[in-house]
All heavy atoms as a GROMACS GRO file, in nm:
protein
  523
    1MET      N    1  -1.416   2.744   2.329
    1MET     CA    2  -1.303   2.682   2.396
    1MET      C    3  -1.291   2.537   2.349
    1MET      O    4  -1.389   2.475   2.313
    1MET     CB    5  -1.322   2.688   2.546
    1MET     CG    6  -1.304   2.824   2.606
    1MET     SD    7  -1.311   2.817   2.786
    1MET     CE    8  -1.442   2.933   2.813
    2LYS      N    9  -1.173   2.486   2.357
    2LYS     CA   10  -1.144   2.352   2.310
    2LYS      C   11  -1.159   2.249   2.422
    2LYS      O   12  -1.122   2.274   2.536
    2LYS     CB   13  -1.001   2.349   2.256
    2LYS     CG   14  -0.965   2.221   2.188
    2LYS     CD   15  -0.828   2.232   2.127
    2LYS     CE   16  -0.792   2.101   2.060
    2LYS     NZ   17  -0.662   2.105   1.998
    3ILE      N   18  -1.215   2.133   2.388
    3ILE     CA   19  -1.229   2.024   2.486
    3ILE      C   20  -1.095   1.952   2.496
    3ILE      O   21  -1.037   1.913   2.395
    3ILE     CB   22  -1.338   1.925   2.442
    3ILE    CG1   23  -1.474   1.994   2.432
    3ILE    CG2   24  -1.346   1.809   2.541
    3ILE    CD1   25  -1.582   1.907   2.373
    4LYS      N   26  -1.048   1.936   2.621
    4LYS     CA   27  -0.927   1.858   2.645
    4LYS      C   28  -0.930   1.806   2.788
    4LYS      O   29  -1.008   1.856   2.870
    4LYS     CB   30  -0.802   1.940   2.617
    4LYS     CG   31  -0.789   2.070   2.689
    4LYS     CD   32  -0.667   2.145   2.638
    4LYS     CE   33  -0.660   2.283   2.698
    4LYS     NZ   34  -0.545   2.358   2.649
    5PRO      N   35  -0.852   1.702   2.818
    5PRO     CA   36  -0.854   1.645   2.953
    5PRO      C   37  -0.829   1.750   3.060
    5PRO      O   38  -0.743   1.836   3.045
    5PRO     CB   39  -0.740   1.542   2.950
    5PRO     CG   40  -0.732   1.502   2.806
    5PRO     CD   41  -0.764   1.628   2.729
    6GLY      N   42  -0.910   1.745   3.166
    6GLY     CA   43  -0.897   1.840   3.276
    6GLY      C   44  -0.992   1.958   3.266
    6GLY      O   45  -1.006   2.033   3.362
    7SER      N   46  -1.060   1.975   3.154
    7SER     CA   47  -1.153   2.087   3.137
    7SER      C   48  -1.279   2.065   3.220
    7SER      O   49  -1.325   1.952   3.238
    7SER     CB   50  -1.193   2.104   2.990
    7SER     OG   51  -1.084   2.141   2.912
    8LEU      N   52  -1.335   2.174   3.269
    8LEU     CA   53  -1.462   2.172   3.340
    8LEU      C   54  -1.571   2.195   3.237
    8LEU      O   55  -1.566   2.293   3.162
    8LEU     CB   56  -1.465   2.282   3.447
    8LEU     CG   57  -1.591   2.294   3.530
    8LEU    CD1   58  -1.608   2.171   3.618
    8LEU    CD2   59  -1.588   2.420   3.614
    9VAL      N   60  -1.671   2.106   3.231
    9VAL     CA   61  -1.774   2.114   3.127
    9VAL      C   62  -1.913   2.093   3.186
    9VAL      O   63  -1.929   2.046   3.298
    9VAL     CB   64  -1.750   2.010   3.015
    9VAL    CG1   65  -1.616   2.032   2.947
    9VAL    CG2   66  -1.760   1.868   3.067
   10GLN      N   67  -2.014   2.130   3.106
   10GLN     CA   68  -2.153   2.099   3.133
   10GLN      C   69  -2.206   2.023   3.012
   10GLN      O   70  -2.157   2.040   2.901
   10GLN     CB   71  -2.236   2.224   3.153
   10GLN     CG   72  -2.214   2.291   3.286
   10GLN     CD   73  -2.311   2.405   3.306
   10GLN    OE1   74  -2.325   2.491   3.222
   10GLN    NE2   75  -2.377   2.405   3.421
   11VAL      N   76  -2.309   1.939   3.036
   11VAL     CA   77  -2.369   1.863   2.928
   11VAL      C   78  -2.498   1.933   2.887
   11VAL      O   79  -2.583   1.964   2.971
   11VAL     CB   80  -2.396   1.718   2.971
   11VAL    CG1   81  -2.469   1.642   2.862
   11VAL    CG2   82  -2.266   1.648   3.006
   12LEU      N   83  -2.512   1.959   2.758
   12LEU     CA   84  -2.630   2.027   2.705
   12LEU      C   85  -2.739   1.926   2.671
   12LEU      O   86  -2.708   1.810   2.644
   12LEU     CB   87  -2.591   2.104   2.579
   12LEU     CG   88  -2.480   2.209   2.599
   12LEU    CD1   89  -2.440   2.266   2.465
   12LEU    CD2   90  -2.524   2.318   2.692
   13PRO      N   91  -2.864   1.962   2.662
   13PRO     CA   92  -2.919   2.094   2.688
   13PRO      C   93  -2.954   2.119   2.834
   13PRO      O   94  -2.989   2.229   2.871
   13PRO     CB   95  -3.045   2.097   2.602
   13PRO     CG   96  -3.093   1.957   2.604
   13PRO     CD   97  -2.967   1.872   2.609
   14ALA      N   98  -2.946   2.016   2.918
   14ALA     CA   99  -2.996   2.028   3.056
   14ALA      C  100  -2.905   2.110   3.147
   14ALA      O  101  -2.953   2.178   3.236
   14ALA     CB  102  -3.015   1.889   3.116
   15LYS      N  103  -2.774   2.103   3.128
   15LYS     CA  104  -2.677   2.171   3.214
   15LYS      C  105  -2.700   2.136   3.361
   15LYS      O  106  -2.713   2.222   3.447
   15LYS     CB  107  -2.683   2.322   3.195
   15LYS     CG  108  -2.640   2.368   3.059
   15LYS     CD  109  -2.634   2.519   3.052
   15LYS     CE  110  -2.589   2.566   2.916
   15LYS     NZ  111  -2.578   2.710   2.908
   16VAL      N  112  -2.712   2.006   3.392
   16VAL     CA  113  -2.741   1.961   3.527
   16VAL      C  114  -2.614   1.918   3.600
   16VAL      O  115  -2.588   1.801   3.622
   16VAL     CB  116  -2.843   1.845   3.527
   16VAL    CG1  117  -2.978   1.895   3.489
   16VAL    CG2  118  -2.800   1.733   3.436
   17GLY      N  119  -2.531   2.011   3.636
   17GLY     CA  120  -2.409   1.982   3.708
   17GLY      C  121  -2.286   1.996   3.621
   17GLY      O  122  -2.294   2.017   3.500
   18TYR      N  123  -2.172   1.984   3.686
   18TYR     CA  124  -2.044   2.002   3.618
   18TYR      C  125  -1.969   1.869   3.613
   18TYR      O  126  -1.983   1.785   3.701
   18TYR     CB  127  -1.959   2.106   3.690
   18TYR     CG  128  -2.019   2.243   3.682
   18TYR    CD1  129  -2.100   2.293   3.784
   18TYR    CD2  130  -1.998   2.324   3.571
   18TYR    CE1  131  -2.157   2.418   3.777
   18TYR    CE2  132  -2.054   2.450   3.563
   18TYR     CZ  133  -2.133   2.496   3.666
   18TYR     OH  134  -2.190   2.621   3.657
   19TYR      N  135  -1.888   1.855   3.510
   19TYR     CA  136  -1.810   1.734   3.489
   19TYR      C  137  -1.667   1.772   3.453
   19TYR      O  138  -1.643   1.878   3.397
   19TYR     CB  139  -1.868   1.651   3.374
   19TYR     CG  140  -2.007   1.601   3.400
   19TYR    CD1  141  -2.116   1.683   3.380
   19TYR    CD2  142  -2.029   1.472   3.446
   19TYR    CE1  143  -2.245   1.638   3.405
   19TYR    CE2  144  -2.157   1.426   3.471
   19TYR     CZ  145  -2.265   1.510   3.450
   19TYR     OH  146  -2.391   1.464   3.475
   20ILE      N  147  -1.574   1.683   3.483
   20ILE     CA  148  -1.435   1.698   3.443
   20ILE      C  149  -1.410   1.601   3.328
   20ILE      O  150  -1.449   1.485   3.335
   20ILE     CB  151  -1.338   1.665   3.560
   20ILE    CG1  152  -1.357   1.764   3.674
   20ILE    CG2  153  -1.193   1.664   3.513
   20ILE    CD1  154  -1.314   1.905   3.646
   21VAL      N  155  -1.344   1.649   3.224
   21VAL     CA  156  -1.310   1.564   3.111
   21VAL      C  157  -1.188   1.480   3.148
   21VAL      O  158  -1.085   1.535   3.186
   21VAL     CB  159  -1.280   1.649   2.985
   21VAL    CG1  160  -1.236   1.560   2.870
   21VAL    CG2  161  -1.401   1.732   2.946
   22LEU      N  162  -1.202   1.347   3.141
   22LEU     CA  163  -1.091   1.257   3.174
   22LEU      C  164  -1.004   1.227   3.053
   22LEU      O  165  -0.884   1.204   3.067
   22LEU     CB  166  -1.144   1.126   3.233
   22LEU     CG  167  -1.223   1.139   3.362
   22LEU    CD1  168  -1.272   1.002   3.406
   22LEU    CD2  169  -1.139   1.204   3.470
   23GLY      N  170  -1.063   1.222   2.937
   23GLY     CA  171  -0.987   1.192   2.816
   23GLY      C  172  -1.081   1.154   2.703
   23GLY      O  173  -1.201   1.136   2.722
   24ARG      N  174  -1.023   1.139   2.587
   24ARG     CA  175  -1.102   1.103   2.469
   24ARG      C  176  -1.132   0.953   2.472
   24ARG      O  177  -1.045   0.871   2.503
   24ARG     CB  178  -1.023   1.138   2.344
   24ARG     CG  179  -1.105   1.130   2.219
   24ARG     CD  180  -1.022   1.180   2.102
   24ARG     NE  181  -1.104   1.175   1.983
   24ARG     CZ  182  -1.106   1.268   1.891
   24ARG    NH1  183  -1.028   1.372   1.903
   24ARG    NH2  184  -1.184   1.257   1.787
   25ALA      N  185  -1.255   0.917   2.441
   25ALA     CA  186  -1.296   0.777   2.437
   25ALA      C  187  -1.249   0.715   2.306
   25ALA      O  188  -1.265   0.776   2.200
   25ALA     CB  189  -1.448   0.766   2.449
   26GLU      N  190  -1.192   0.596   2.315
   26GLU     CA  191  -1.149   0.525   2.194
   26GLU      C  192  -1.273   0.467   2.126
   26GLU      O  193  -1.356   0.404   2.190
   26GLU     CB  194  -1.052   0.414   2.230
   26GLU     CG  195  -0.920   0.464   2.284
   26GLU     CD  196  -0.843   0.548   2.184
   26GLU    OE1  197  -0.847   0.516   2.063
   26GLU    OE2  198  -0.780   0.645   2.226
   27ASP      N  199  -1.284   0.492   1.997
   27ASP     CA  200  -1.400   0.446   1.922
   27ASP      C  201  -1.352   0.379   1.794
   27ASP      O  202  -1.298   0.446   1.706
   27ASP     CB  203  -1.491   0.564   1.890
   27ASP     CG  204  -1.620   0.522   1.821
   27ASP    OD1  205  -1.642   0.401   1.804
   27ASP    OD2  206  -1.698   0.611   1.785
   28PRO      N  207  -1.369   0.248   1.783
   28PRO     CA  208  -1.321   0.178   1.662
   28PRO      C  209  -1.394   0.222   1.535
   28PRO      O  210  -1.343   0.204   1.426
   28PRO     CB  211  -1.347   0.031   1.694
   28PRO     CG  212  -1.451   0.031   1.799
   28PRO     CD  213  -1.433   0.159   1.877
   29GLU      N  214  -1.512   0.282   1.549
   29GLU     CA  215  -1.587   0.327   1.433
   29GLU      C  216  -1.570   0.476   1.407
   29GLU      O  217  -1.649   0.536   1.336
   29GLU     CB  218  -1.735   0.294   1.451
   29GLU     CG  219  -1.761   0.145   1.460
   29GLU     CD  220  -1.908   0.114   1.477
   29GLU    OE1  221  -1.990   0.203   1.454
   29GLU    OE2  222  -1.939   0.000   1.512
   30ASN      N  223  -1.468   0.535   1.469
   30ASN     CA  224  -1.445   0.679   1.451
   30ASN      C  225  -1.402   0.707   1.307
   30ASN      O  226  -1.313   0.644   1.254
   30ASN     CB  227  -1.338   0.728   1.548
   30ASN     CG  228  -1.337   0.879   1.559
   30ASN    OD1  229  -1.426   0.946   1.509
   30ASN    ND2  230  -1.237   0.931   1.624
   31TYR      N  231  -1.467   0.800   1.245
   31TYR     CA  232  -1.433   0.838   1.109
   31TYR      C  233  -1.450   0.988   1.093
   31TYR      O  234  -1.510   1.054   1.177
   31TYR     CB  235  -1.518   0.761   1.006
   31TYR     CG  236  -1.667   0.773   1.029
   31TYR    CD1  237  -1.741   0.879   0.976
   31TYR    CD2  238  -1.734   0.679   1.105
   31TYR    CE1  239  -1.876   0.888   0.998
   31TYR    CE2  240  -1.870   0.688   1.127
   31TYR     CZ  241  -1.940   0.793   1.072
   31TYR     OH  242  -2.075   0.803   1.094
   32VAL      N  243  -1.400   1.042   0.987
   32VAL     CA  244  -1.404   1.186   0.962
   32VAL      C  245  -1.550   1.232   0.956
   32VAL      O  246  -1.633   1.170   0.891
   32VAL     CB  247  -1.332   1.220   0.830
   32VAL    CG1  248  -1.347   1.367   0.797
   32VAL    CG2  249  -1.186   1.182   0.840
   33GLY      N  250  -1.580   1.338   1.027
   33GLY     CA  251  -1.714   1.394   1.028
   33GLY      C  252  -1.799   1.349   1.145
   33GLY      O  253  -1.901   1.408   1.173
   34ARG      N  254  -1.758   1.244   1.213
   34ARG     CA  255  -1.833   1.196   1.330
   34ARG      C  256  -1.780   1.265   1.454
   34ARG      O  257  -1.659   1.272   1.474
   34ARG     CB  258  -1.817   1.045   1.344
   34ARG     CG  259  -1.897   0.990   1.459
   34ARG     CD  260  -1.893   0.840   1.461
   34ARG     NE  261  -1.978   0.793   1.569
   34ARG     CZ  262  -1.970   0.673   1.620
   34ARG    NH1  263  -1.884   0.586   1.572
   34ARG    NH2  264  -2.048   0.637   1.718
   35PRO      N  265  -1.869   1.317   1.541
   35PRO     CA  266  -1.822   1.383   1.663
   35PRO      C  267  -1.745   1.287   1.753
   35PRO      O  268  -1.779   1.170   1.764
   35PRO     CB  269  -1.949   1.430   1.733
   35PRO     CG  270  -2.061   1.403   1.641
   35PRO     CD  271  -2.013   1.314   1.532
   36ALA      N  272  -1.642   1.338   1.818
   36ALA     CA  273  -1.563   1.259   1.912
   36ALA      C  274  -1.641   1.239   2.041
   36ALA      O  275  -1.728   1.319   2.074
   36ALA     CB  276  -1.431   1.329   1.941
   37TYR      N  277  -1.608   1.132   2.112
   37TYR     CA  278  -1.668   1.107   2.242
   37TYR      C  279  -1.560   1.128   2.348
   37TYR      O  280  -1.444   1.095   2.327
   37TYR     CB  281  -1.723   0.964   2.250
   37TYR     CG  282  -1.857   0.951   2.184
   37TYR    CD1  283  -1.870   0.954   2.047
   37TYR    CD2  284  -1.972   0.936   2.261
   37TYR    CE1  285  -1.994   0.943   1.986
   37TYR    CE2  286  -2.097   0.925   2.202
   37TYR     CZ  287  -2.107   0.928   2.065
   37TYR     OH  288  -2.230   0.918   2.005
   38TRP      N  289  -1.602   1.182   2.464
   38TRP     CA  290  -1.511   1.211   2.574
   38TRP      C  291  -1.562   1.146   2.701
   38TRP      O  292  -1.683   1.145   2.727
   38TRP     CB  293  -1.501   1.362   2.594
   38TRP     CG  294  -1.440   1.431   2.478
   38TRP    CD1  295  -1.506   1.475   2.366
   38TRP    CD2  296  -1.304   1.462   2.458
   38TRP    NE1  297  -1.416   1.532   2.279
   38TRP    CE2  298  -1.291   1.526   2.332
   38TRP    CE3  299  -1.189   1.444   2.534
   38TRP    CZ2  300  -1.170   1.569   2.283
   38TRP    CZ3  301  -1.068   1.488   2.484
   38TRP    CH2  302  -1.060   1.551   2.359
   39HIS      N  303  -1.471   1.092   2.783
   39HIS     CA  304  -1.508   1.036   2.913
   39HIS      C  305  -1.523   1.151   3.012
   39HIS      O  306  -1.433   1.234   3.025
   39HIS     CB  307  -1.402   0.938   2.964
   39HIS     CG  308  -1.402   0.809   2.890
   39HIS    ND1  309  -1.505   0.717   2.899
   39HIS    CD2  310  -1.313   0.756   2.804
   39HIS    CE1  311  -1.477   0.613   2.823
   39HIS    NE2  312  -1.361   0.634   2.764
   40LEU      N  313  -1.636   1.152   3.082
   40LEU     CA  314  -1.664   1.257   3.180
   40LEU      C  315  -1.676   1.197   3.320
   40LEU      O  316  -1.726   1.087   3.337
   40LEU     CB  317  -1.795   1.329   3.146
   40LEU     CG  318  -1.805   1.390   3.006
   40LEU    CD1  319  -1.942   1.455   2.990
   40LEU    CD2  320  -1.695   1.489   2.981
   41HIS      N  321  -1.630   1.273   3.420
   41HIS     CA  322  -1.645   1.235   3.560
   41HIS      C  323  -1.721   1.346   3.631
   41HIS      O  324  -1.680   1.463   3.625
   41HIS     CB  325  -1.507   1.214   3.624
   41HIS     CG  326  -1.516   1.171   3.767
   41HIS    ND1  327  -1.553   1.043   3.802
   41HIS    CD2  328  -1.498   1.238   3.881
   41HIS    CE1  329  -1.554   1.034   3.934
   41HIS    NE2  330  -1.521   1.151   3.984
   42PRO      N  331  -1.833   1.313   3.700
   42PRO     CA  332  -1.912   1.419   3.763
   42PRO      C  333  -1.847   1.476   3.889
   42PRO      O  334  -1.781   1.406   3.963
   42PRO     CB  335  -2.043   1.347   3.799
   42PRO     CG  336  -2.003   1.205   3.817
   42PRO     CD  337  -1.890   1.181   3.719
   43LEU      N  338  -1.869   1.604   3.910
   43LEU     CA  339  -1.832   1.668   4.036
   43LEU      C  340  -1.944   1.640   4.136
   43LEU      O  341  -2.055   1.603   4.097
   43LEU     CB  342  -1.814   1.818   4.017
   43LEU     CG  343  -1.698   1.861   3.929
   43LEU    CD1  344  -1.691   2.012   3.920
   43LEU    CD2  345  -1.566   1.807   3.983
   44PRO      N  346  -1.921   1.658   4.265
   44PRO     CA  347  -2.026   1.630   4.365
   44PRO      C  348  -2.156   1.708   4.343
   44PRO      O  349  -2.262   1.662   4.383
   44PRO     CB  350  -1.961   1.671   4.498
   44PRO     CG  351  -1.815   1.655   4.473
   44PRO     CD  352  -1.795   1.692   4.328
   45SER      N  353  -2.151   1.821   4.276
   45SER     CA  354  -2.272   1.900   4.254
   45SER      C  355  -2.359   1.846   4.140
   45SER      O  356  -2.472   1.891   4.122
   45SER     CB  357  -2.234   2.045   4.222
   45SER     OG  358  -2.162   2.051   4.100
   46ALA      N  359  -2.309   1.750   4.064
   46ALA     CA  360  -2.385   1.695   3.952
   46ALA      C  361  -2.503   1.613   4.003
   46ALA      O  362  -2.499   1.556   4.111
   46ALA     CB  363  -2.296   1.609   3.864
   47ASN      N  364  -2.608   1.605   3.923
   47ASN     CA  365  -2.727   1.529   3.961
   47ASN      C  366  -2.708   1.379   3.944
   47ASN      O  367  -2.796   1.302   3.978
   47ASN     CB  368  -2.848   1.573   3.878
   47ASN     CG  369  -2.892   1.714   3.914
   47ASN    OD1  370  -2.850   1.769   4.014
   47ASN    ND2  371  -2.976   1.772   3.833
   48PHE      N  372  -2.595   1.337   3.888
   48PHE     CA  373  -2.570   1.196   3.863
   48PHE      C  374  -2.442   1.154   3.935
   48PHE      O  375  -2.350   1.231   3.950
   48PHE     CB  376  -2.556   1.171   3.713
   48PHE     CG  377  -2.676   1.215   3.635
   48PHE    CD1  378  -2.674   1.333   3.564
   48PHE    CD2  379  -2.791   1.138   3.635
   48PHE    CE1  380  -2.785   1.374   3.493
   48PHE    CE2  381  -2.903   1.179   3.564
   48PHE     CZ  382  -2.901   1.297   3.492
   49ASP      N  383  -2.438   1.028   3.978
   49ASP     CA  384  -2.322   0.976   4.048
   49ASP      C  385  -2.225   0.905   3.955
   49ASP      O  386  -2.129   0.845   4.000
   49ASP     CB  387  -2.366   0.878   4.157
   49ASP     CG  388  -2.442   0.947   4.267
   49ASP    OD1  389  -2.423   1.067   4.287
   49ASP    OD2  390  -2.523   0.879   4.334
   50TYR      N  391  -2.251   0.906   3.829
   50TYR     CA  392  -2.167   0.836   3.734
   50TYR      C  393  -2.138   0.924   3.613
   50TYR      O  394  -2.212   1.017   3.583
   50TYR     CB  395  -2.234   0.705   3.688
   50TYR     CG  396  -2.371   0.728   3.628
   50TYR    CD1  397  -2.386   0.753   3.492
   50TYR    CD2  398  -2.484   0.726   3.708
   50TYR    CE1  399  -2.510   0.776   3.438
   50TYR    CE2  400  -2.609   0.749   3.653
   50TYR     CZ  401  -2.622   0.773   3.519
   50TYR     OH  402  -2.744   0.796   3.464
   51GLY      N  403  -2.031   0.894   3.547
   51GLY     CA  404  -1.995   0.965   3.425
   51GLY      C  405  -2.002   0.869   3.309
   51GLY      O  406  -2.088   0.781   3.306
   52GLY      N  407  -1.912   0.884   3.218
   52GLY     CA  408  -1.908   0.795   3.102
   52GLY      C  409  -1.885   0.874   2.975
   52GLY      O  410  -1.867   0.995   2.978
   53PRO      N  411  -1.886   0.805   2.862
   53PRO     CA  412  -1.861   0.874   2.737
   53PRO      C  413  -1.979   0.962   2.694
   53PRO      O  414  -2.094   0.926   2.717
   53PRO     CB  415  -1.838   0.761   2.637
   53PRO     CG  416  -1.895   0.640   2.698
   53PRO     CD  417  -1.897   0.662   2.845
   54MET      N  418  -1.946   1.076   2.636
   54MET     CA  419  -2.049   1.169   2.586
   54MET      C  420  -1.998   1.230   2.458
   54MET      O  421  -1.880   1.264   2.446
   54MET     CB  422  -2.075   1.278   2.690
   54MET     CG  423  -2.172   1.385   2.647
   54MET     SD  424  -2.338   1.328   2.611
   54MET     CE  425  -2.393   1.273   2.769
   55SER      N  426  -2.087   1.247   2.362
   55SER     CA  427  -2.051   1.309   2.235
   55SER      C  428  -2.013   1.454   2.256
   55SER      O  429  -2.079   1.526   2.333
   55SER     CB  430  -2.169   1.300   2.138
   55SER     OG  431  -2.143   1.373   2.021
   56GLU      N  432  -1.910   1.499   2.186
   56GLU     CA  433  -1.865   1.637   2.204
   56GLU      C  434  -1.968   1.739   2.157
   56GLU      O  435  -1.961   1.854   2.197
   56GLU     CB  436  -1.730   1.660   2.136
   56GLU     CG  437  -1.732   1.661   1.986
   56GLU     CD  438  -1.594   1.684   1.927
   56GLU    OE1  439  -1.496   1.698   2.002
   56GLU    OE2  440  -1.586   1.690   1.804
   57LYS      N  441  -2.066   1.698   2.077
   57LYS     CA  442  -2.167   1.794   2.033
   57LYS      C  443  -2.261   1.832   2.146
   57LYS      O  444  -2.333   1.930   2.136
   57LYS     CB  445  -2.243   1.742   1.911
   57LYS     CG  446  -2.331   1.624   1.935
   57LYS     CD  447  -2.399   1.581   1.805
   57LYS     CE  448  -2.492   1.464   1.827
   57LYS     NZ  449  -2.558   1.426   1.705
   58PHE      N  450  -2.261   1.757   2.258
   58PHE     CA  451  -2.345   1.789   2.374
   58PHE      C  452  -2.264   1.848   2.489
   58PHE      O  453  -2.319   1.870   2.597
   58PHE     CB  454  -2.417   1.663   2.423
   58PHE     CG  455  -2.511   1.606   2.323
   58PHE    CD1  456  -2.486   1.484   2.264
   58PHE    CD2  457  -2.626   1.674   2.286
   58PHE    CE1  458  -2.572   1.429   2.170
   58PHE    CE2  459  -2.714   1.622   2.193
   58PHE     CZ  460  -2.686   1.500   2.135
   59ILE      N  461  -2.136   1.873   2.468
   59ILE     CA  462  -2.049   1.923   2.576
   59ILE      C  463  -2.020   2.071   2.555
   59ILE      O  464  -1.984   2.114   2.447
   59ILE     CB  465  -1.917   1.845   2.579
   59ILE    CG1  466  -1.944   1.697   2.611
   59ILE    CG2  467  -1.821   1.905   2.681
   59ILE    CD1  468  -1.821   1.609   2.602
   60GLU      N  469  -2.039   2.149   2.662
   60GLU     CA  470  -2.005   2.291   2.660
   60GLU      C  471  -1.894   2.314   2.763
   60GLU      O  472  -1.909   2.281   2.880
   60GLU     CB  473  -2.126   2.375   2.698
   60GLU     CG  474  -2.097   2.523   2.703
   60GLU     CD  475  -2.220   2.602   2.745
   60GLU    OE1  476  -2.261   2.594   2.863
   60GLU    OE2  477  -2.277   2.670   2.658
   61VAL      N  478  -1.782   2.368   2.717
   61VAL     CA  479  -1.668   2.393   2.806
   61VAL      C  480  -1.695   2.518   2.889
   61VAL      O  481  -1.726   2.624   2.836
   61VAL     CB  482  -1.538   2.409   2.724
   61VAL    CG1  483  -1.421   2.443   2.817
   61VAL    CG2  484  -1.508   2.284   2.644
   62VAL      N  485  -1.685   2.503   3.022
   62VAL     CA  486  -1.703   2.614   3.114
   62VAL      C  487  -1.568   2.677   3.146
   62VAL      O  488  -1.554   2.798   3.148
   62VAL     CB  489  -1.773   2.566   3.244
   62VAL    CG1  490  -1.782   2.678   3.344
   62VAL    CG2  491  -1.910   2.510   3.213
   63SER      N  492  -1.470   2.592   3.170
   63SER     CA  493  -1.334   2.638   3.200
   63SER      C  494  -1.235   2.542   3.137
   63SER      O  495  -1.235   2.422   3.168
   63SER     CB  496  -1.314   2.644   3.352
   63SER     OG  497  -1.184   2.684   3.383
   64GLU      N  498  -1.152   2.593   3.049
   64GLU     CA  499  -1.054   2.510   2.978
   64GLU      C  500  -0.933   2.481   3.065
   64GLU      O  501  -0.885   2.568   3.137
   64GLU     CB  502  -1.011   2.582   2.850
   64GLU     CG  503  -0.932   2.499   2.756
   64GLU     CD  504  -0.906   2.571   2.625
   64GLU    OE1  505  -0.985   2.657   2.586
   64GLU    OE2  506  -0.803   2.542   2.565
   65SER      N  507  -0.884   2.356   3.059
   65SER     CA  508  -0.765   2.322   3.137
   65SER      C  509  -0.642   2.385   3.075
   65SER      O  510  -0.642   2.425   2.960
   65SER     CB  511  -0.749   2.169   3.144
   65SER     OG  512  -0.710   2.119   3.019
   66ARG      N  513  -0.536   2.390   3.153
   66ARG     CA  514  -0.412   2.453   3.104
   66ARG      C  515  -0.325   2.354   3.035
   66ARG      O  516  -0.327   2.241   3.047
   66ARG     CB  517  -0.336   2.513   3.221
   66ARG     CG  518  -0.414   2.625   3.281
   66ARG     CD  519  -0.335   2.684   3.393
   66ARG     NE  520  -0.419   2.791   3.450
   66ARG     CZ  521  -0.388   2.854   3.559
   66ARG    NH1  522  -0.280   2.825   3.624
   66ARG    NH2  523  -0.465   2.948   3.603
   0.00000   0.00000   0.00000
């Protein structure tokens, strides 16, 4: 599944809670071949009270947004 804003995701390898993708993080050093970063917001069931940018190589989409 494709990562896009509104998708429900888990962060690998721990899979400790669910997060909502808020949008793509702006990265001035973004270049071809480098994984994109996405801003995540935790759901209440997550083990953390904060989100933040995460590399897409560690994100697994559980439910894709429409």
